[in-house]
C-alpha positions in Angstrom: -33.5 -0.7 0.6 -34.4 2.7 1.9 -32.2 5.1 -0.2 -34.1 8.0 1.4 -32.1 10.9 2.5 -34.4 11.6 5.4 -34.3 8.1 6.8 -33.5 7.3 10.4 -29.8 8.1 11.1 -29.5 4.8 13.0 -30.6 2.8 10.0 -28.6 2.4 6.8 -28.4 0.3 3.6 -24.7 -0.2 4.1 -22.1 0.7 6.8 -18.4 0.8 6.0 -16.1 0.4 9.0 -12.9 2.4 8.6 -12.3 5.5 6.5 -9.0 4.4 4.9 -8.7 5.0 1.2 -10.2 1.6 0.3 -13.2 2.2 2.6 -13.8 5.6 1.0 -13.6 4.2 -2.5 -16.0 1.4 -1.7 -18.4 3.7 0.0 -18.4 6.1 -3.0 -19.3 3.3 -5.5 -22.0 2.0 -3.2 -23.5 5.5 -2.7 -23.4 6.1 -6.4 -25.5 2.9 -6.9 -28.2 4.3 -4.6 -27.3 2.6 -1.3 -27.6 4.9 1.7 -24.1 4.4 2.9 -22.4 5.5 6.2 -18.6 5.5 6.8 -17.6 5.1 10.4 -14.0 6.1 11.3 -12.4 5.5 14.7 -10.0 8.4 14.4 -10.8 12.2 14.2 -10.0 12.2 10.4 -10.4 9.8 7.5 -7.7 8.7 5.2 -5.8 6.1 7.3 -2.3 5.7 5.9 -3.0 8.4 3.3 -2.3 11.4 5.5 -0.3 14.6 5.8 0.7 16.1 9.2 2.7 19.0 10.6 6.1 18.0 11.8 7.3 21.5 12.7 5.5 24.9 12.6 4.6 25.5 9.0 6.2 22.3 7.7 4.0 19.3 6.6 5.2 15.8 5.8 3.6 12.6 4.5 2.8 10.8 7.7 2.7 7.2 6.5 2.6 6.5 2.8 4.7 9.0 0.9 3.6 8.5 -2.8 0.2 7.8 -4.4 1.2 6.6 -7.9 -0.4 3.2 -7.6 -3.9 4.6 -7.3 -5.8 3.2 -10.2 -6.4 5.9 -12.8 -9.8 4.4 -13.7 -10.9 4.9 -10.0 -9.6 8.5 -10.0 -11.6 9.2 -13.2 -14.7 7.3 -12.1 -14.9 9.3 -8.8 -13.9 12.6 -10.4 -11.0 13.2 -8.0 -9.6 16.0 -10.1 -12.9 17.8 -9.7 -12.3 17.6 -5.9 -8.9 19.3 -6.2 -6.5 16.4 -6.5 -3.4 17.3 -8.3 -0.8 14.7 -9.1 2.9 15.3 -9.9 5.2 12.8 -11.5 8.9 13.7 -11.6 11.0 12.6 -14.6 13.3 10.8 -12.2 11.6 7.7 -10.7 14.2 6.3 -8.3 17.8 6.7 -7.4 20.2 4.4 -5.6 22.3 6.3 -3.2 25.7 4.7 -2.6 28.6 5.6 -0.3 31.2 4.0 -2.5 30.2 4.9 -6.0 28.1 7.2 -8.2 24.4 7.2 -7.7 22.2 5.3 -10.2 19.1 7.0 -11.4 16.2 5.3 -13.2 14.0 7.6 -15.3 10.5 7.3 -16.6 12.0 7.5 -20.1 13.4 4.1 -21.0 16.0 5.4 -23.5 17.3 8.0 -20.9 17.7 5.3 -18.3 19.7 3.1 -20.8 22.0 6.1 -21.5 22.4 6.7 -17.7 23.3 3.0 -17.2 25.9 2.9 -20.0 28.9 4.2 -17.8 27.9 1.7 -15.1 27.4 -1.4 -17.3 27.1 -1.5 -21.1 25.4 -4.9 -20.8 22.8 -3.6 -18.4 22.2 -0.5 -20.6 21.6 -2.7 -23.6 19.3 -5.0 -21.7 17.2 -2.2 -20.0 14.6 -1.7 -22.7 14.0 -5.5 -23.2 13.6 -6.1 -19.4 11.3 -3.1 -19.1 9.1 -4.4 -21.9 9.0 -7.8 -20.2 8.0 -6.4 -16.8 5.3 -4.3 -18.3 3.9 -7.3 -20.2 3.8 -9.5 -17.1 2.4 -6.7 -14.9 -0.4 -6.1 -17.5 -1.6 -9.7 -16.8 -1.5 -9.1 -13.1 -3.4 -5.8 -13.5 -6.2 -7.8 -15.1 -6.0 -10.4 -12.4 -6.2 -7.6 -9.7 -9.5 -6.5 -11.1 -11.1 -10.0 -10.9 -12.8 -11.6 -8.0 -10.8 -14.7 -7.0 -12.6 -18.1 -7.6 -13.9 -20.2 -4.8 -12.5 -23.7 -5.6 -15.3 -25.4 -3.7 -18.0 -23.6 -5.7 -16.8 -22.6 -9.2 -19.4 -20.6 -11.2 -19.9 -19.1 -14.6 -18.3 -15.9 -13.6 -15.1 -17.8 -12.7 -15.1 -19.4 -16.1 -15.5 -16.0 -17.8 -12.7 -14.6 -15.7 -10.4 -17.5 -16.6 -11.3 -16.9 -20.3 -10.3 -13.3 -20.1 -7.0 -14.2 -18.4 -6.4 -16.8 -21.0 -6.9 -14.4 -23.9 -4.6 -11.9 -22.2 -2.0 -14.6 -21.7 -2.3 -15.7 -25.4 -1.8 -12.1 -26.4 1.7 -12.1 -24.9 4.9 -12.9 -26.9 6.0 -16.5 -26.5 9.0 -15.4 -24.4 6.8 -13.4 -22.0 4.2 -16.2 -21.8 6.9 -18.6 -20.8 8.3 -16.2 -18.3 5.1 -15.4 -16.4 4.4 -18.7 -14.5 8.0 -19.0 -13.3 8.3 -15.3 -12.4 5.2 -15.4 -10.1 6.9 -17.9 -7.7 10.5 -16.8 -8.3 12.7 -15.0 -5.7 13.4 -11.5 -6.8 17.1 -12.0 -6.5 17.0 -14.9 -9.0 14.7 -13.0 -11.4 17.1 -10.0 -11.5 20.3 -12.1 -11.5 19.1 -13.5 -14.8 18.7 -10.0 -16.3 21.3 -7.6 -14.9 24.9 -7.9 -13.9 25.3 -4.8 -11.7 24.5 -5.7 -8.1 23.5 -2.1 -7.1 21.0 -2.0 -10.0 19.5 -5.4 -9.0 19.1 -4.2 -5.4 17.5 -0.9 -6.6 14.9 -2.7 -8.7 14.6 -5.5 -6.2 13.4 -3.5 -3.2 10.0 -3.2 -4.9 9.6 -6.9 -4.4 10.2 -6.5 -0.7 8.7 -3.2 0.4 6.3 -3.5 3.4 6.8 -7.3 3.6 8.9 -9.6 5.7 10.2 -11.3 2.5 13.9 -11.3 1.7 15.4 -11.2 -1.8 15.7 -15.0 -1.8 12.1 -15.6 -0.7 9.8 -17.4 -3.1 7.1 -15.1 -4.5 9.0 -11.8 -4.1 9.0 -11.3 -7.9 5.2 -11.3 -7.8 5.3 -8.3 -5.5 7.5 -6.4 -8.0 5.0 -7.2 -10.8 2.1 -6.2 -8.6 3.9 -2.9 -7.9 4.1 -2.3 -11.6 0.5 -3.4 -12.3 -2.0 -0.7 -13.2 0.5 2.1 -13.7 3.3 3.1 -16.1 6.2 2.4 -13.6 7.7 -0.5 -15.5 11.1 -1.5 -14.2 12.0 2.0 -13.0 8.8 2.1 -10.8 6.3 4.8 -10.2 6.8 8.0 -8.2 3.8 10.2 -8.1 3.1 12.8 -5.4 -0.2 14.5 -4.4 0.2 18.2 -4.1 -0.3 19.1 -0.5 0.8 15.6 0.5 -1.0 12.3 0.6 -3.7 13.9 2.8 -4.9 15.7 -0.4 -5.9 12.3 -1.8 -7.9 11.5 1.3 -9.6 14.9 1.1 -10.5 14.3 -2.5 -11.8 10.8 -1.8 -14.0 11.8 1.1 -15.4 14.8 -1.0 -16.2 12.4 -3.9 -17.9 9.9 -1.5 -20.0 12.7 -0.1 -20.8 14.0 -3.5 -22.1 10.5 -4.4 -24.3 10.6 -1.3 -22.2 8.8 1.3 -22.2 10.0 4.9 -19.1 10.2 7.2 -18.8 10.0 10.9 -15.5 10.3 12.6 -14.6 9.5 16.3 -16.9 6.5 15.8 -15.2 3.3 17.1 -17.0 0.1 16.0 -16.5 -2.6 18.6 -18.8 -5.3 17.2 -20.8 -6.5 14.2 -24.3 -7.5 15.2 -25.9 -10.6 13.7 -29.5 -11.8 13.6 -30.8 -15.1 12.1 -27.5 -15.9 10.4 -26.8 -12.6 8.8 -25.6 -9.0 9.5 -27.9 -6.8 11.4 -25.7 -3.8 12.0 -22.8 -2.6 14.3 -22.2 -1.5 17.9 -20.1 1.5 18.8 -17.8 1.9 21.8 -20.2 4.6 23.0 -23.0 2.0 23.3 -24.8 3.3 20.2 -26.3 0.6 17.9 -26.7 1.2 14.1 -28.6 -1.2 11.8 -27.8 -2.2 8.3 -28.2 -5.4 6.2 -24.7 -4.8 4.7 -21.5 -4.1 6.6 -18.1 -3.7 4.9 -15.0 -3.8 7.0 -12.0 -1.7 6.0 -10.0 -3.2 8.9 -7.5 -6.0 8.5 -8.9 -9.6 8.3 -7.6 -10.7 11.8 -9.1 -7.6 13.5 -12.4 -8.1 11.5 -12.8 -11.8 12.2 -11.5 -12.1 15.7 -12.3 -8.6 17.0 -15.7 -7.8 15.6 -17.5 -11.1 15.2 -19.0 -13.2 18.0 -16.8 -16.4 18.3 -20.0 -18.5 17.8 -20.5 -16.9 14.4 -16.9 -17.6 13.4 -16.7 -21.1 14.8 -13.5 -22.9 16.2 -12.1 -24.0 12.8 -12.3 -20.6 11.1 -11.2 -18.9 14.3 -8.1 -21.0 14.4 -7.3 -20.2 10.8 -7.8 -16.5 11.4 -5.5 -16.6 14.4 -2.8 -18.1 12.3 -2.8 -15.4 9.6 0.7 -14.0 9.4 0.6 -10.4 10.2 4.0 -9.5 11.8 5.0 -6.1 10.3 8.6 -5.2 9.6 8.1 -1.6 8.5 8.7 1.7 10.3 8.5 5.4 9.2 10.8 8.3 10.1 9.9 11.8 9.0 12.5 14.6 9.1 12.2 18.4 9.0 15.5 19.8 7.5 17.2 23.2 7.6 18.5 22.6 4.1 18.9 20.2 1.3 21.5 17.5 2.1 24.5 16.9 -0.2 24.5 13.3 -1.3 27.7 11.3 -2.1 28.0 10.4 -5.8 25.3 12.9 -6.8 26.6 16.3 -7.7 26.7 18.7 -10.6 24.0 20.0 -13.0 20.8 18.1 -12.7 21.6 16.6 -9.2 18.5 18.2 -7.6 16.3 16.8 -10.4 17.5 13.3 -9.6 16.5 13.8 -5.9 12.8 14.3 -6.9 12.0 10.6 -7.2 12.3 7.8 -4.6 15.8 7.6 -3.0 16.9 4.1 -2.0 19.7 3.1 0.4 20.3 -0.6 -0.5 23.6 -1.0 -2.2 23.5 -4.7 -2.8 21.4 -7.9 -2.6 23.6 -9.1 0.3 22.6 -5.9 2.1 18.9 -6.6 1.6 19.4 -10.3 2.6 21.2 -9.3 5.9 18.5 -6.8 6.8 15.7 -9.4 6.2 17.6 -12.0 8.2 18.0 -9.7 11.2 14.2 -8.9 11.2 13.4 -12.6 10.9 15.1 -13.2 14.3 13.5 -10.2 16.0 16.4 -7.8 15.6 16.7 -4.4 13.9 19.5 -4.6 11.4 22.4 -2.2 12.0 22.1 -1.5 8.3 18.4 -1.2 7.5 17.4 -0.6 3.9 15.6 2.7 3.4 13.3 4.3 0.8 13.1 8.1 1.1 11.5 11.0 -0.7 12.1 14.7 -0.4 8.6 15.9 -1.4 9.3 19.5 -0.7 11.5 19.5 -3.9 8.3 18.8 -5.9 5.8 20.6 -3.7 7.4 23.7 -2.0 4.0 24.5 -0.4 4.7 21.7 2.1 7.2 24.1 3.8 5.5 27.4 3.0 5.5 29.5 6.1 8.1 27.3 7.8 10.6 30.1 8.1 10.0 30.7 11.7 11.1 27.1 12.5 14.0 27.2 10.0 12.7 24.3 7.9 13.5 24.4 4.2 12.7 20.7 3.3 11.0 17.7 4.6 12.1 14.1 4.2 9.8 11.0 4.3 11.6 7.7 5.0 10.2 4.1 4.9 12.4 1.9 7.1 12.4 -1.8 6.3 13.3 -4.9 8.2 12.1 -3.4 11.5 10.3 -6.2 13.4 7.1 -5.6 15.4 8.1 -8.5 17.6 11.4 -7.5 19.1 13.7 -10.2 20.5 14.8 -7.9 23.3 13.3 -4.7 24.7 10.2 -2.9 23.6 9.3 -0.2 21.1 8.5 2.2 23.9 12.2 2.2 24.8 13.6 1.6 21.3 11.9 4.4 19.3 14.6 7.0 19.6 17.3 4.4 18.9 15.5 3.7 15.6 15.4 7.4 14.7 19.2 7.7 15.5 19.9 4.6 13.4 18.0 6.0 10.4 19.9 9.3 10.6 23.2 7.5 10.8 22.4 5.3 7.9 21.4 8.3 5.8 24.7 10.0 6.8 26.6 7.2 5.0 25.3 8.7 1.7 24.7 12.2 2.9 27.4 13.3 5.3 26.3 16.0 7.8 22.6 15.3 7.3 22.2 15.0 11.1 23.1 18.6 11.6 20.3 19.7 9.3 17.5 18.0 11.3 15.2 20.5 12.9 12.5 18.0 14.0 11.8 14.3 13.5 8.9 11.9 13.9 9.6 8.2 14.5 6.7 5.8 13.9 7.5 2.2 14.9 5.5 -0.9 13.9 3.8 -0.6 17.3 2.8 3.0 16.5 1.3 1.8 13.2 -0.8 -0.7 15.1 -1.9 1.9 17.7 -2.6 4.8 15.3 -4.0 3.0 12.3 -5.3 -0.2 13.8 -3.0 -2.4 11.7 -2.6 -5.7 13.5 1.1 -6.1 14.5 1.8 -3.0 12.4 1.6 -4.6 9.0 1.0 -1.9 6.3 -0.4 -4.6 3.9 -2.9 -6.1 6.5 -1.0 -9.4 6.3 2.0 -10.9 4.5 1.6 -10.9 0.7 3.5 -14.2 0.3 2.1 -16.8 -2.1 0.2 -18.7 0.6 -1.8 -15.4 1.4 -2.3 -14.3 -2.3 -5.2 -14.3 -4.8 -7.6 -17.2 -3.9 -5.7 -17.5 -0.5 -6.1 -13.9 0.5 -6.9 -13.5 3.3 -7.5 -17.3 3.4 -9.0 -20.0 1.2 -12.8 -19.7 1.1 -12.9 -16.0 2.0 -11.1 -14.5 -1.0 -14.3 -13.3 -2.7 -14.7 -10.4 -0.2 -17.6 -12.2 1.6 -16.9 -13.0 5.2 -18.5 -16.0 7.0 -21.5 -13.9 8.2 -23.9 -13.2 5.4 -23.9 -9.5 4.6 -20.4 -8.9 5.9 -17.6 -8.0 3.5 -13.8 -7.2 3.6 -12.7 -4.3 1.4 -9.1 -3.3 2.4 -5.6 -4.4 1.9 -6.1 -7.8 3.5 -8.4 -8.7 0.6 -7.4 -9.4 -3.0 -5.4 -7.9 -4.7 -3.6 -6.7 -1.5 -1.9 -3.6 -0.2 -0.6 -0.3 -1.5 -2.5 2.9 -2.4 -4.5 1.4 -5.3 -8.2 1.5 -4.3 -8.6 -1.8 -6.1 -9.8 -3.9 -3.1 -12.4 -1.1 -2.4 -13.7 -1.1 -5.9 -13.8 -4.9 -6.2 -15.7 -5.2 -3.0 -18.3 -2.6 -4.0 -18.9 -4.6 -7.2 -19.5 -7.8 -5.3 -21.8 -6.1 -2.7 -23.9 -4.7 -5.5 -24.1 -8.1 -7.3 -25.4 -9.6 -4.0 -27.8 -6.7 -3.5 -29.3 -7.2 -6.9 -29.7 -10.9 -6.3 -31.5 -10.3 -3.0 -33.9 -7.8 -4.7 -34.6 -10.5 -7.2 -35.6 -12.8 -4.4 -32.6 -15.1 -4.6 -29.9 -15.7 -2.1 -26.3 -14.5 -3.0 
């Protein structure tokens, strides 16, 4: 491989398609290993879903993802993100359930504090909190190990798979007997059943349970939703309360740190570079073609796009073949997530949340999902192509933690910004289109928030509504799915994105998948990017040794 800084700008050792956070992570590791690496991003800026944008003059808001706490700490340390100016803030309050008919419930990072907070609501739940938190941390620790592994290929098991199985086995044996018995059942269990066994307060079950549903089409009675809760807790200290970590300056600060780190390691970045095809020659990757007509060569190409867009959009059908093409076409991608951002003239007053310390409780994630039945009804509506009249919401008010987001916004009258993830909003509408329904969705979200914050609508100075169709158009997410495909058990681990392609290697030799559609799945973790880089480098070393990967 060339590795020479003055080499032809049309010829590279590795090309990464897409400058999302996983693509940046992957490129940084490859460049560090000496591969001359180019990142090609279709948009004018890198970062993908990790972005900050201006919603009103002087006021900035997390455009898509609103927290970054699932980013693997080992990746941040490896890539020296703190050196590049990344500053993370973790409030003491992790998440709060906002209710119209009762006091808000706040879960804190401190386990004992949460138990004390829960005591007036339910003495039984307060007594159980520490034990359940320890259980979820223990189960999530095994998943964290699993997330760092390359899934096995059942048709070609190797020594590395045996070693990985041994590591998992040792981790499993290190658990208490109760936790070891709990893990196999929990992975397939509906989140409603898992939490019904542990807590008696419905509002508390719903507050914890949303983490098993966020960004997916699953409902609380769907098999495998507990696995998503455990995955959300893997690799961070969230436990049962969940993580809430902000990047100062908004999520875009993480993107800036990642691209700076990738460049420091030697990677090159091109924006406004739309890749329309992966070129092949003699059965392996030869490079890529851009929409401009330009052709770039490389023996290694890594796609940061979703698997359906990668396989069906970039590869020649002859390379894919009819069987694999049919499987790729059947990947379940239908997104049910929207995003609404608000610029506010003041801090809303929330029902059931007043007195000393109220503002501190608003610094974490705010959830509008008062019961499991509420979650169930919202998921049911989306399943049939309808937007629920009572969608469940997860919101943050990042300006409480990072006042610089509204620094200089006085001219527009903005004092705070609010970032709202809206769930159970189907990409495929039964009636109408998102072109005509966008403002209806914005109105619905404001009305829903007013059930727990009366008068909030009068504080709205500006708003931004991003439907699933917008996520597809702006971020290239097929059918607007933030996780690049459903994270259900049939599209998980050795089946993600599909059986036979879970080891990051795509059907064309030299082509890899590095984003959320690959194991271990979605969220701002960076893990798929790092795992893919490891496998690329393993294959590169084998090729240099004269053997096929």
